[in-house]
C-alpha positions in Angstrom: 68.0 -81.7 31.5 66.5 -78.8 33.2 63.2 -77.1 32.5 64.6 -74.3 30.5 66.4 -76.5 28.0 63.3 -78.6 27.6 61.4 -75.5 26.6 63.8 -74.6 23.8 63.9 -78.2 22.6 60.1 -78.2 22.4 60.2 -74.9 20.6 62.7 -76.3 18.1 60.5 -79.4 17.6 57.5 -77.2 16.9 59.6 -75.1 14.5 60.7 -78.2 12.5 57.2 -79.5 12.4 55.9 -76.2 11.1 58.5 -76.1 8.4 57.8 -79.7 7.4 54.0 -79.0 7.1 54.7 -75.8 5.2 56.9 -77.5 2.7 54.5 -80.4 2.4 51.6 -78.0 1.6 53.8 -75.9 -0.7 55.2 -78.7 -2.9 52.6 -81.4 -2.6 50.8 -82.2 -5.9 47.6 -83.0 -3.9 47.4 -79.6 -2.4 48.1 -78.0 -5.7 45.3 -80.0 -7.3 42.9 -79.0 -4.6 43.8 -75.3 -5.0 43.4 -75.5 -8.8 39.9 -77.1 -8.3 39.0 -74.4 -5.9 40.1 -71.7 -8.3 38.1 -73.2 -11.2 34.9 -73.7 -9.2 32.3 -70.9 -9.0 31.0 -71.4 -5.5 31.2 -68.8 -2.8 32.9 -71.2 -0.4 35.8 -72.0 -2.7 37.3 -68.6 -2.3 37.2 -68.9 1.5 38.9 -72.2 1.4 41.5 -70.9 -1.0 42.3 -68.0 1.3 42.3 -70.3 4.4 44.9 -72.6 2.8 47.1 -69.7 2.0 46.8 -68.1 5.4 47.6 -71.4 7.1 50.6 -71.9 4.8 52.1 -68.5 5.5 51.3 -68.7 9.3 53.3 -71.9 9.4 56.2 -70.3 7.6 56.2 -67.2 9.8 56.0 -69.4 13.0 58.9 -71.6 11.9 61.1 -68.6 11.1 60.3 -66.7 14.3 60.8 -69.6 16.5 64.2 -70.4 15.0 65.1 -66.7 15.5 64.2 -66.9 19.1 66.3 -70.0 19.6 69.3 -68.4 17.8 69.0 -65.2 19.8 68.8 -67.1 23.1 71.8 -69.2 22.1 74.0 -66.2 21.4 72.6 -64.4 24.4 74.0 -67.2 26.7 77.5 -66.9 25.2 
């Protein structure tokens, strides 16, 4: 296996991990309970944590989609 293929395999692995973490956060009852507690609390830090969780969630989704697109485009570019 040459260095170029290893780079794409590593990118695919990161993409799969990003999707797995995204779907874990999106559909986990634990994270939903934490977000509900943050919404109901009246502290100033709660809003920051709520925004942080959502930014991380959407970053993982965008990273997973973009890395899969890069892999697909390079695959079709070779052929």
